[in-house]
C-alpha positions as CSV (number, residue, x, y, z in Angstrom):
1,M,-41.2,-15.3,116.2
2,T,-42.2,-12.6,118.7
3,L,-41.1,-12.5,122.3
4,Q,-44.6,-13.4,123.5
5,E,-44.8,-16.3,121.1
6,Y,-41.5,-17.6,122.4
7,L,-42.6,-17.3,126.0
8,Q,-45.8,-19.1,125.1
9,S,-43.8,-21.9,123.7
10,L,-42.2,-22.4,127.1
11,R,-45.4,-23.1,128.9
12,G,-45.5,-26.5,130.5
13,R,-41.8,-26.9,130.3
14,R,-39.3,-26.8,133.2
15,L,-36.7,-24.1,132.8
16,A,-33.3,-23.6,134.5
17,V,-31.3,-20.3,134.4
18,I,-27.6,-20.7,135.2
19,G,-26.2,-17.8,137.1
20,I,-28.1,-15.1,139.1
21,G,-25.7,-12.3,138.2
22,V,-26.7,-8.9,136.8
23,S,-26.9,-10.2,133.2
24,N,-29.5,-12.9,134.0
25,Q,-31.6,-11.0,136.5
26,P,-33.8,-9.3,133.7
27,L,-34.2,-12.8,132.1
28,L,-35.3,-14.3,135.4
29,K,-37.8,-11.5,135.9
30,L,-39.2,-11.9,132.4
31,L,-39.7,-15.7,132.7
32,L,-41.2,-15.4,136.2
33,E,-43.6,-12.6,135.2
34,A,-44.8,-14.9,132.3
35,G,-45.8,-17.5,135.0
36,L,-43.3,-20.1,133.9
37,D,-41.7,-22.9,135.9
38,V,-38.2,-21.5,136.6
39,T,-35.3,-22.7,138.7
40,A,-32.3,-20.4,139.2
41,C,-29.0,-22.1,139.7
42,D,-25.8,-20.5,141.1
43,R,-22.6,-21.6,142.7
44,K,-23.2,-19.0,145.5
45,D,-25.0,-20.0,148.6
46,R,-28.0,-18.2,150.2
47,T,-25.7,-16.1,152.4
48,A,-23.7,-14.8,149.5
49,L,-26.9,-14.0,147.5
50,G,-28.5,-12.2,150.4
51,A,-31.9,-10.6,149.7
52,M,-31.8,-11.7,146.1
53,A,-32.6,-15.3,147.1
54,E,-35.7,-14.4,149.1
55,E,-36.8,-12.0,146.3
56,L,-36.6,-14.8,143.7
57,E,-38.5,-17.3,145.9
58,R,-41.3,-14.8,146.6
59,A,-41.6,-14.4,142.8
60,G,-42.1,-18.2,142.5
61,C,-38.6,-19.2,141.5
62,A,-37.0,-22.4,142.8
63,L,-33.3,-22.2,143.8
64,R,-30.4,-24.6,143.3
65,L,-27.4,-23.2,145.1
66,G,-23.9,-24.2,146.2
67,S,-21.0,-26.1,144.7
68,D,-23.2,-28.9,143.3
69,Y,-25.6,-26.5,141.5
70,L,-25.0,-28.2,138.1
71,E,-25.3,-31.8,139.2
72,G,-28.3,-33.8,137.9
73,L,-29.8,-30.9,135.8
74,D,-32.5,-32.4,133.6
75,H,-34.7,-29.3,132.9
76,D,-36.4,-29.0,129.5
77,V,-34.6,-25.8,128.7
78,I,-31.4,-24.5,130.3
79,F,-30.4,-20.8,129.8
80,R,-26.6,-20.8,130.0
81,T,-24.8,-17.8,131.5
82,P,-22.0,-16.6,129.1
83,G,-19.3,-17.3,131.6
84,L,-20.1,-21.0,131.8
85,H,-18.5,-23.2,129.2
86,P,-21.0,-25.4,127.4
87,R,-19.0,-28.5,128.2
88,Y,-20.3,-28.3,131.8
89,L,-23.8,-28.9,130.5
90,E,-23.0,-31.9,128.2
91,E,-24.5,-34.3,130.7
92,A,-27.8,-32.3,130.9
93,K,-27.9,-32.3,127.1
94,G,-27.4,-36.0,127.1
95,R,-30.5,-36.3,129.3
96,G,-32.5,-34.3,126.7
97,S,-32.2,-30.7,127.9
98,A,-32.1,-27.9,125.3
99,V,-29.3,-25.4,126.1
100,T,-29.7,-21.8,125.0
101,S,-28.9,-18.3,126.3
102,E,-30.5,-14.8,126.7
103,M,-28.6,-13.6,123.7
104,E,-29.5,-16.5,121.5
105,V,-33.2,-16.0,122.2
106,F,-32.8,-12.3,121.5
107,F,-31.5,-13.0,118.1
108,E,-34.5,-15.3,117.5
109,V,-37.2,-12.7,118.5
110,C,-35.6,-9.3,117.7
111,P,-37.9,-7.6,115.2
112,C,-35.2,-5.2,113.9
113,P,-31.9,-5.6,112.1
114,I,-28.9,-6.5,114.4
115,L,-25.4,-5.1,114.0
116,A,-22.9,-7.0,116.2
117,V,-19.3,-6.5,117.0
118,T,-16.7,-8.9,118.4
119,G,-12.9,-9.3,118.6
120,S,-10.1,-9.7,121.0
121,D,-9.6,-5.9,121.5
122,G,-11.5,-2.8,120.7
123,K,-15.0,-4.2,120.5
124,T,-16.6,-2.1,123.3
125,T,-15.3,1.2,121.8
126,T,-16.2,0.2,118.3
127,T,-19.7,-0.9,119.4
128,T,-20.2,2.4,121.2
129,I,-19.0,4.5,118.2
130,I,-21.3,2.6,115.9
131,A,-24.3,3.0,118.2
132,R,-23.7,6.7,118.7
133,L,-23.2,7.3,115.0
134,L,-26.5,5.7,114.2
135,E,-28.2,7.7,116.8
136,R,-26.6,10.9,115.5
137,A,-28.0,10.0,112.1
138,G,-31.5,9.8,113.5
139,H,-31.9,6.0,114.0
140,T,-33.4,4.6,117.2
141,V,-30.7,2.3,118.6
142,H,-30.9,-0.4,121.3
143,L,-27.3,-0.9,122.6
144,G,-26.5,-4.0,124.6
145,G,-25.0,-7.5,124.9
146,N,-21.6,-7.9,126.4
147,I,-21.4,-4.1,126.8
148,G,-23.5,-4.6,129.9
149,R,-27.2,-4.4,129.0
150,P,-29.4,-7.5,128.4
151,L,-31.9,-6.7,125.6
152,L,-34.3,-9.7,125.6
153,S,-36.7,-8.2,128.1
154,E,-36.9,-5.0,125.9
155,A,-37.7,-6.9,122.6
156,E,-41.4,-6.0,122.6
157,A,-40.6,-2.3,122.6
158,I,-38.3,-2.6,119.6
159,R,-39.7,-1.5,116.3
160,P,-38.8,-3.1,112.9
161,T,-37.2,0.2,111.8
162,D,-34.9,0.4,114.8
163,W,-31.3,-1.0,115.1
164,A,-30.0,-3.3,117.8
165,V,-26.3,-2.8,118.2
166,V,-24.7,-5.5,120.4
167,E,-21.2,-6.4,121.6
168,L,-20.6,-10.2,121.7
169,S,-18.0,-12.0,123.6
170,S,-16.5,-15.4,122.5
171,F,-18.5,-17.0,125.4
172,Q,-21.8,-15.6,124.0
173,L,-20.9,-16.7,120.5
174,L,-19.7,-20.2,121.4
175,T,-23.2,-21.7,120.9
176,M,-24.8,-19.1,118.6
177,E,-26.6,-20.5,115.5
178,R,-27.7,-17.1,114.2
179,S,-25.7,-14.2,112.9
180,P,-26.5,-10.5,112.7
181,Q,-27.3,-8.6,109.5
182,I,-24.0,-6.7,109.9
183,A,-21.1,-8.3,111.6
184,V,-17.8,-6.7,112.6
185,L,-14.7,-8.6,113.6
186,T,-12.2,-6.1,115.0
187,N,-9.2,-8.4,115.4
188,L,-8.2,-11.8,116.9
189,A,-5.3,-12.7,119.2
190,P,-4.8,-15.3,121.9
191,N,-7.3,-14.5,124.7
192,H,-9.4,-16.3,127.3
193,L,-7.4,-19.4,126.9
194,D,-8.0,-20.1,130.6
195,V,-11.7,-20.8,129.7
196,H,-11.6,-21.9,126.0
197,T,-10.3,-25.4,125.2
198,D,-7.7,-24.0,122.9
199,M,-7.1,-21.2,120.4
200,D,-9.0,-23.1,117.7
201,E,-12.1,-23.1,119.8
202,Y,-11.7,-19.4,120.5
203,I,-11.5,-18.7,116.8
204,R,-14.5,-20.9,116.0
205,A,-16.5,-19.1,118.6
206,K,-15.6,-15.6,117.2
207,S,-16.4,-16.9,113.7
208,A,-20.0,-17.5,114.6
209,I,-20.7,-13.8,114.3
210,F,-20.7,-14.2,110.5
211,A,-20.9,-18.0,110.0
212,H,-24.7,-18.0,109.7
213,Q,-25.1,-14.9,107.5
214,G,-26.7,-15.0,104.1
215,P,-25.8,-13.3,100.8
216,G,-27.7,-10.2,101.7
217,D,-25.8,-9.6,104.9
218,R,-22.5,-7.7,105.5
219,A,-19.3,-8.5,107.4
220,V,-16.4,-6.3,108.2
221,F,-12.9,-7.7,108.8
222,N,-9.6,-6.3,110.0
223,G,-7.4,-6.7,106.8
224,D,-4.2,-6.2,108.8
225,N,-4.9,-9.1,111.2
226,E,-3.8,-12.4,109.8
227,I,-6.5,-14.5,111.5
228,T,-9.4,-12.3,110.6
229,R,-8.2,-11.8,107.0
230,S,-8.0,-15.6,106.6
231,L,-11.5,-16.1,108.0
232,S,-13.1,-13.5,105.7
233,G,-12.9,-16.0,102.8
234,T,-15.6,-18.1,104.3
235,A,-18.1,-15.2,104.8
236,A,-21.3,-15.6,102.7
237,G,-22.3,-11.9,102.7
238,K,-20.8,-8.7,101.4
239,V,-17.3,-8.3,102.8
240,S,-15.5,-5.1,103.7
241,Y,-12.1,-4.7,105.2
242,F,-10.3,-1.9,107.1
243,T,-6.5,-1.6,106.8
244,A,-3.8,0.8,107.9
245,R,-1.1,-1.0,106.0
246,S,-2.2,-2.5,102.7
247,P,-4.7,-0.3,100.8
248,E,-3.5,-1.2,97.3
249,N,-5.5,-4.5,97.1
250,L,-8.6,-3.3,98.9
251,R,-11.8,-3.6,96.8
252,R,-14.2,-2.4,99.5
253,G,-13.6,-0.8,102.8
254,C,-11.6,1.7,104.8
255,F,-7.9,2.6,104.5
256,L,-5.5,5.3,105.5
257,R,-4.2,7.8,103.0
258,G,-2.1,10.7,104.4
259,D,-3.7,11.9,107.5
260,A,-7.3,10.7,106.8
261,I,-9.5,7.7,106.7
262,W,-10.8,7.0,103.2
263,F,-13.5,4.6,101.9
264,R,-13.3,2.7,98.6
265,E,-16.0,0.7,96.9
266,D,-16.2,-0.4,93.2
267,G,-13.3,1.7,92.3
268,A,-14.7,4.9,93.8
269,E,-12.9,6.6,96.7
270,R,-13.7,9.4,99.1
271,E,-12.2,10.9,102.2
272,V,-14.4,10.3,105.2
273,L,-12.6,11.4,108.4
274,P,-9.4,13.4,108.9
275,L,-7.3,11.9,111.7
276,T,-7.1,15.4,113.3
277,D,-10.9,15.2,113.9
278,I,-10.5,12.1,116.1
279,L,-10.4,13.1,119.8
280,L,-9.5,9.7,121.1
281,P,-5.7,9.0,121.3
282,G,-3.9,6.1,119.7
283,S,-3.6,4.2,116.5
284,H,-5.9,1.5,117.7
285,N,-8.7,4.0,118.0
286,V,-8.1,4.9,114.3
287,E,-8.7,1.2,113.6
288,N,-11.9,1.3,115.7
289,Y,-13.1,4.3,113.6
290,M,-12.3,2.5,110.4
291,A,-14.3,-0.6,111.5
292,A,-17.2,1.6,112.5
293,V,-17.1,3.6,109.2
294,C,-17.3,0.3,107.3
295,A,-20.2,-0.9,109.4
296,V,-22.4,2.2,109.0
297,Q,-21.9,2.7,105.2
298,G,-25.2,3.8,103.7
299,L,-26.7,4.5,107.2
300,V,-24.7,7.5,108.5
301,P,-23.5,10.5,106.4
302,D,-19.8,11.3,106.5
303,A,-20.5,14.8,108.0
304,V,-22.1,13.1,111.0
305,I,-19.1,10.9,111.4
306,R,-16.8,13.9,111.4
307,D,-18.9,15.9,113.9
308,F,-19.1,12.9,116.2
309,A,-15.4,12.1,116.2
310,R,-14.5,15.7,117.2
311,T,-16.4,15.4,120.5
312,F,-16.4,11.7,121.5
313,G,-14.0,11.3,124.5
314,G,-14.2,7.5,124.8
315,V,-15.7,4.8,127.0
316,E,-15.0,4.5,130.8
317,H,-12.0,2.3,131.6
318,R,-10.6,2.5,128.1
319,I,-7.6,4.9,128.1
320,E,-9.9,7.2,130.1
321,L,-8.2,10.4,131.3
322,V,-8.8,10.4,135.0
323,R,-7.0,13.5,136.1
324,E,-4.3,16.0,135.2
325,R,-2.4,17.0,138.4
326,R,0.8,19.0,138.7
327,G,1.5,18.4,135.0
328,V,1.0,14.6,135.2
329,R,-1.8,12.9,133.2
330,W,-3.3,9.8,134.8
331,Y,-5.1,7.3,132.5
332,N,-7.4,4.4,133.4
333,D,-7.2,1.5,130.9
334,S,-8.5,-1.2,133.2
335,I,-10.3,-2.9,130.3
336,A,-6.8,-4.0,129.2
337,S,-7.0,-7.6,130.5
338,S,-4.7,-9.1,127.8
339,P,-1.1,-8.3,126.7
340,S,-2.3,-7.2,123.2
341,R,-4.7,-4.7,124.7
342,T,-1.9,-3.2,126.9
343,M,0.4,-3.1,123.9
344,A,-2.2,-1.1,122.0
345,G,-2.6,1.3,125.0
346,L,1.2,1.9,125.3
347,R,1.4,2.7,121.6
348,S,-1.2,5.4,122.1
349,F,1.2,7.8,123.7
350,P,4.2,9.4,122.0
351,E,6.1,9.6,125.3
352,Q,7.4,6.9,127.5
353,V,4.9,6.3,130.4
354,I,4.8,5.0,133.9
355,L,2.9,1.7,133.6
356,I,1.0,0.0,136.4
357,A,0.2,-3.6,135.4
358,G,-0.5,-7.1,136.7
359,G,-3.5,-9.2,137.8
360,K,-4.7,-12.7,137.2
361,D,-3.3,-14.9,134.5
362,K,-5.7,-16.2,131.8
363,G,-3.4,-18.6,130.0
364,V,-1.8,-16.3,127.4
365,S,1.9,-15.6,126.7
366,Y,3.4,-12.3,128.0
367,A,6.5,-12.6,125.8
368,P,5.1,-10.3,123.0
369,L,4.5,-7.6,125.7
370,G,8.2,-7.4,126.8
371,P,9.7,-5.6,123.8
372,V,6.8,-3.1,123.7
373,V,7.2,-2.4,127.4
374,N,10.9,-1.7,127.0
375,E,10.2,0.7,124.2
376,H,7.3,2.7,125.7
377,V,7.8,2.5,129.5
378,K,10.1,4.5,131.8
379,L,9.0,2.8,135.0
380,L,7.1,-0.5,135.3
381,I,5.1,-0.9,138.5
382,L,3.7,-4.4,139.0
383,C,1.3,-6.1,141.4
384,G,-0.9,-9.1,141.3
385,A,-0.4,-12.7,140.3
386,T,1.1,-12.0,136.9
387,A,3.8,-9.6,138.2
388,G,6.5,-12.2,137.8
389,A,5.5,-13.2,134.3
390,I,5.4,-9.6,133.1
391,R,8.7,-8.8,134.7
392,A,10.2,-11.9,133.0
393,A,8.8,-10.8,129.6
394,A,10.4,-7.4,129.9
395,E,13.8,-8.6,131.2
396,Q,14.1,-11.4,128.7
397,A,13.2,-9.2,125.7
398,E,16.1,-8.5,123.3
399,N,15.7,-4.7,123.8
400,F,15.9,-4.8,127.6
401,R,18.3,-2.1,128.7
402,G,17.8,-2.0,132.4
403,L,14.2,-0.7,132.6
404,E,13.4,0.0,136.2
405,I,10.8,-2.4,137.5
406,A,9.1,-2.2,140.9
407,E,6.8,-4.8,142.5
408,V,4.3,-3.5,145.1
409,P,1.7,-5.3,147.2
410,D,-1.5,-3.4,146.1
411,Y,-3.0,-0.5,144.1
412,P,-2.6,2.1,146.9
413,A,1.2,1.4,146.9
414,A,1.3,1.5,143.1
415,V,-0.4,4.9,142.9
416,S,1.7,6.3,145.7
417,L,4.9,5.2,144.0
418,A,3.8,6.5,140.6
419,D,2.9,9.8,142.3
420,R,6.4,10.1,143.9
421,R,8.3,9.2,140.7
422,S,6.3,11.3,138.2
423,G,6.8,14.9,137.2
424,P,5.4,17.5,134.8
425,G,4.8,16.1,131.3
426,D,4.6,12.4,132.5
427,V,1.8,10.0,131.8
428,V,0.8,7.3,134.4
429,L,-1.2,4.5,132.8
430,L,-3.1,1.7,134.5
431,S,-3.1,-1.0,131.8
432,P,-2.9,-4.4,133.6
433,A,-2.5,-6.9,130.7
434,S,-4.3,-9.3,133.0
435,T,-7.8,-10.0,134.3
436,S,-9.0,-8.4,137.5
437,F,-10.2,-11.5,139.3
438,D,-7.3,-11.9,141.6
439,R,-8.5,-8.9,143.6
440,F,-11.7,-7.4,142.0
441,R,-15.0,-8.6,140.8
442,N,-14.5,-7.2,137.4
443,F,-12.4,-4.7,135.4
444,E,-14.9,-1.9,136.2
445,E,-14.4,-2.3,139.9
446,R,-10.6,-2.3,139.3
447,G,-10.8,0.9,137.3
448,R,-13.0,2.6,139.9
449,V,-10.6,1.8,142.7
450,F,-7.7,3.2,140.6
451,K,-9.7,6.4,139.8
452,D,-10.7,6.9,143.5
453,L,-7.0,6.6,144.5
454,V,-5.9,9.0,141.8
455,N,-8.6,11.5,142.6
456,A,-7.8,11.4,146.3
457,L,-4.2,12.6,145.7
458,P,-3.9,16.1,147.2
459,E,-3.6,19.1,144.9
């Protein structure tokens, strides 16, 4: 089905779009320009929406705003925003509404192969590496999804020979009934348990990335992650693994040998990427490259992979070097909204770091973070709602030996303290291990605030 055919199928039907945020604005524009009957629903009131409310109404859109925006929904088709759990739309489904999403429709109408990445950590960097490698190899790539760019409105411009590379969150995958031609599952650990019913639901959502594949499709799994390894047995397509620990039983996929990434298939092995060619710091980025190498087999030559790795400096807010000042390196890892992500960030540096952490709780345990903090941190600076939980995790760990811990009221105070206490050769790392929603709209805003404060420090 083409995009135009899909839009034609919506004629005469009443549509509701849940959420008027950035991710749904292209969808609203697409539906309204097609002359369809659209109602935009959002918890925000007119004052909070500002000019957007009037702009939508001028385009012919009806509005349902305020705290009761979901009550009594009975539209023929409801487009769910990823952040809204489907359970809040059960009553509407009971009244006959069909519930879908921008990404689900894109999977239905996309004319080219789709390569999708999900996981608890590393998915944005892995998705970006894959997209850039395909581009370097001469493919036309459309990068989007959870990485910040909706693709549905661009579907008509996509050619069958192109590639769509998308990052998918568990919220997007929760109701997906289609899978990509190539699926990558970077890892799985407890995450987003403040939204998901439980860990089982979170795992089921992530599994949708490969659950609907056929024998001709491909799936890439982390062989060192117990959950992803156990899930791989249910994949219908051709399975590859990447592993830094257990290459001996690997039939197909990437592994480490010496100081290089190798690829093995059907008994044949070859060296693909020396670790010295990888500009990004940290063992977790070696894993990201192994996942990417598995995904692009047969599509990107090894020489292109090596050339790219030597120059790729990473994605903003992901262990991003902000500044080196007076011998101190300042890194922004604002994307680290879970303990596991912060643990990976800390292990990226050979030296002990000054860590700035804390934010909003999302229902996961901080206990595993404690031992890693004691091993890799020389000064722990905490602010935000989870400060107490992170402090407790560090102090209750068996390897606690009196690590200095300071709690501060805000980021200006955190940066100021880190500046006073750091000296030549030190690393200051913002890696919150928590979401940003206690003080910021998203992790991007949190990271930008941190970078502005660091860049404002006098020479």
